[in-house]
C-alpha positions in Angstrom: 12.8 -102.3 51.4 16.2 -103.7 50.8 16.7 -104.8 47.2 17.5 -108.3 48.6 13.8 -108.6 49.6 12.8 -107.3 46.2 14.9 -109.9 44.6 13.4 -112.6 46.8 9.9 -111.6 45.8 10.8 -111.2 42.1 7.7 -112.8 40.4 8.9 -112.0 36.8 12.5 -113.1 37.2 13.8 -109.6 36.3 16.6 -109.7 38.9 17.8 -113.0 37.5 17.8 -111.5 34.0 19.7 -108.4 35.4 22.3 -110.6 37.1 22.9 -112.6 33.9 23.2 -109.3 31.9 20.1 -109.9 29.9 18.7 -106.6 31.3 21.1 -103.7 31.3 20.9 -100.8 33.8 18.7 -102.5 36.4 18.3 -100.5 39.5 20.2 -102.0 42.5 22.1 -104.5 40.3 23.8 -102.8 37.3 22.5 -99.2 38.0 22.7 -97.4 41.3 19.7 -97.2 43.6 19.2 -93.7 45.0 17.0 -93.7 48.0 14.9 -90.6 48.6 16.5 -88.2 51.1 13.2 -87.3 52.8 10.5 -89.8 51.9 7.0 -88.6 52.9 5.9 -92.2 53.5 7.9 -95.4 54.0 6.1 -98.7 53.9 8.0 -101.6 55.4 6.2 -104.3 53.4 8.6 -106.9 54.4 7.6 -106.4 58.0 3.8 -105.7 57.6 0.8 -107.3 56.0 -0.7 -106.0 52.8 -3.8 -104.9 54.7 -1.7 -102.9 57.2 0.3 -101.3 54.4 -2.9 -100.3 52.6 -4.3 -98.8 55.8 -1.1 -96.8 56.2 -1.4 -95.5 52.7 -5.1 -94.5 53.1 -4.4 -92.8 56.5 -1.5 -90.9 54.9 -3.7 -89.7 52.0 -6.5 -88.8 54.4 -4.1 -86.8 56.6 -3.0 -84.9 53.5 -6.6 -84.4 52.6 -6.1 -85.9 49.1 -9.3 -88.0 49.4 -12.5 -87.9 51.4 -12.4 -89.4 54.9 -15.1 -91.9 54.2 -16.2 -93.5 50.9 -19.8 -92.3 51.4 -18.9 -88.7 51.2 -19.6 -87.2 47.8 -21.5 -90.2 46.6 -24.9 -89.6 45.0 -27.8 -91.6 46.4 
């Protein structure tokens, strides 16, 4: 996501504080942003709904077999 979108969504006003100098070394404003060279997962949250993004994260984790495929697996009854 472009830092302009992050700044637009800024609920805590941190970008505003960074622009006035109140916060030093703020990524994308007074400190460089270094995008990952080979991200394993990219979520375009400015283009997708929260539910779609969550589904994408869950699918990624399942493909990597980091969690069980279904919530019922491994649960005691």
